[in-house]
N, C-alpha and C positions, 0 to 999 in steps of 0.2 A: 895799260888806258887805248892801249888800238882794241884791246875786247870787250871793255865800256863804251868805246865811242860804235863799234861794228852793237850789241846788242841795243842800244840809242837808236840806229840807223832801222835794225829790225821793228823796235816797238813804232816807232815813226809810221814806217809802211806801211804795221796790219793796219796803224788808227786810217789810214786814207784812205785802202783799199775796204775795209767798216765802212767807212764815213760815204765811200762812191757806189756801193752796193746798196747802201740805204738810201741813197740816193733816187736810184735805179726805180727801188719799191716804192718811192714816195712817189715819183711821176708815171709806174707802170697802171692803168687806171683799173687796181681790182674792184673795182668799189661797180662796176656794172652789173649790171644780175648776168644769169648767165639764159638762153636763149632755148625755149622746150617750146617747141612749136607745137599745133593740133593743127590737127587733121580738118581743112575746110574746103569750100563748096569747090567743084572745078580741080582737085588734088590727084593728081592720078595717080595709082598706085598700086604696087602689085603684090601681091598675096601667095605667099607659096606656105607649103603643107612639109615635112616631113617628111620620104619617101613614098610622099602623095603626087608626082609629078604633074598627072591628070586632074589635081586639083589646083593647079596656078591659078592663077585671072590676073589680068591688068585691069583695071575699072577706073574709073573718074567718079565720084563725092558724087551725090546730085545735090539740087536745090533740099529737102530733107534731109542730110545727112545720110544719107545711102549709101549700102552700097549692094550687088548681088552675087550670094556667092555658089558654087555650084551647092549644089544638095539644100544648101542651107537658103538658100534665098535672100531677100533684103534684109541685110544686117546694118543697124545704124552704128556709123564712125564719128558724124563733124562730127567737131570739139572734142575729143579725145585725144591724148597725146597715143604717138605708135606703142609703146608700152603698153598702154589704155584695150587699147587698140587690139592687142594681139591677143592679152588675156579675154576679153570679151567674143572673140571670134573660135579663139580652142575653146571659153564657157559652148558655145553654143553647137561646134559639134560633137563634144561630150554631152551636153544633155540631150541633145537629139537624137544621140545611140549613132550619129553615124561612123563615127571616131573616138577607141578606148582611151588615146591617151598624145589627142595630136600636139606638137609643135611648132608653131603659127611664128613668119617672123611677116610683116609689113614693112616695105619699101614705100619712100615718099620716088617718084621717078618725076614727078613733074612737075611745080609746085606752079597753084593757081596766082594769076599776078595776083598784089596784093597794095593794094591803094591806100593810102588820105588825103585827103585835105585838108584844106589853111585859105582860113576869107579872114576877113577883117582886116583891121590895118597895121595889115604886112604888105615889104615893098614887093615882094612876085607869089602874090595864092594864085592858088590853082591845085592839080594833084599831086602829087608824088608818089616813089613807088618804094615801098619797102625792103631795103635791104634784106635777101635768102638768108633763112641758118644764119640769123643776128638783131640783133634787140636796138630798138630803134626810139629815143625821147620827146617830149614832148620841145625839150632846150632846142635836140640837135633838127629835130624841122623847122626852128624858127628861126636856127640857125643856116637855114640849103635854100630858104626862100626870101634870104635877104637882110633877116633881120624884121622886129616892129617897130613901123613907123615913131617918126618925133612927135605925134598924137597918141600914142596905142596906149591902151592900158596893161603895160607887166605884168601886173599883181594878180589880172584875175581872168587870164586864156582860161577858156571850157573849150573841154573836148568832149564831143555827146557819141557813145556809144548806139549800138542796138547791142541786146542782149543775144542769147536762145530764142528765148520767148516771145523773141516780137518787141516786148517792151525797149524803151528807151535809157538812158543812166547817161547825167552829167554829173562831170569833174573839172570843176575850177584848181586852176594850176597857179602858180603867184614865181610866172617862169626870171621876172629880178631877180626875188632869191635864192636859186638857183644858182643863175648866174653868179651870183656873189656871191656865193658858197655858201648863206646862210640853210642853219638846219633848224626850219620850221615842227617843231615835236608837234605840234594841232593837226597838222593838216600832209598827211600818211602822202594826199594823193602827188604831190608836185614829183615822186621819184615814181608817176605812173609810166607804162614802156604802153610807144602806141600799138593797136593793133587795124588788123585790115578794114576797111572802109571807115573807122574812127573821122568823124570831122572835128577838124580845130578850127575856133576862133578865137579874133584878136580884139574884144572892145574898145568902144575910143576912150580918150578921159572928157572926162565930165568938169565941165569951165565953171 
C-alpha cells in the first residue's frame, strides 16, 4: 500500500513539474524575432585583419554607406550585416591582390543614434530611441507612446520607411488585431519590426 501511495505521489509531482515547465515556456516571448543589426550611417566600426595589425582601422560609416580602408580606399558596407561586411572586405583585399587569404573581423564599437517617430492620434507623439541590439515592434512603440487616443484608428497605423535607394515604402499595420492576439494571414506587415528613421502615423477614425 505504501509503495502504491509513493508511486502515485511521484506521478502527481511529475505532472505538476511538467505543467510548470510548460507554463514557463508559454510565458517566454519566443515568438519575437532575433535582432540582426545592419551597419548604418555614423556607426563606428573597427576593422581588423588577422596578423595584419598595421591595417587595423577605426572608422565611421559615411552618408553613402562607405568606409575608408588602408590600401583599398572606399568600400561600401552600409546596409550589410557584420558577417556580410567581413566577406566584402575580405574579397576586396583578395581581388586587389593585396592579401592572399585575409581573415577580417568587423566589430561595431559605437552605434549611431537609432530613432523613430510616431505622430497622429497617439497620446505622447514624438521621437523615440530604438533599443540597441534588440528588436522593437510597432505595438511596443504605440505602448511606449502612451497608447492610441479614443479617436485613433488602430486598425490602419502606417509606417513610412525610406529604402536604401531613396524611395519610400508604406506599411499598414493593424495594431488592434496584434494587441488582441489575432492572426491576419493576409497581412504579413503586422509582424513588422521598426528600423531607424521609420515614421509611424496613427490616423483618425472616420465618423
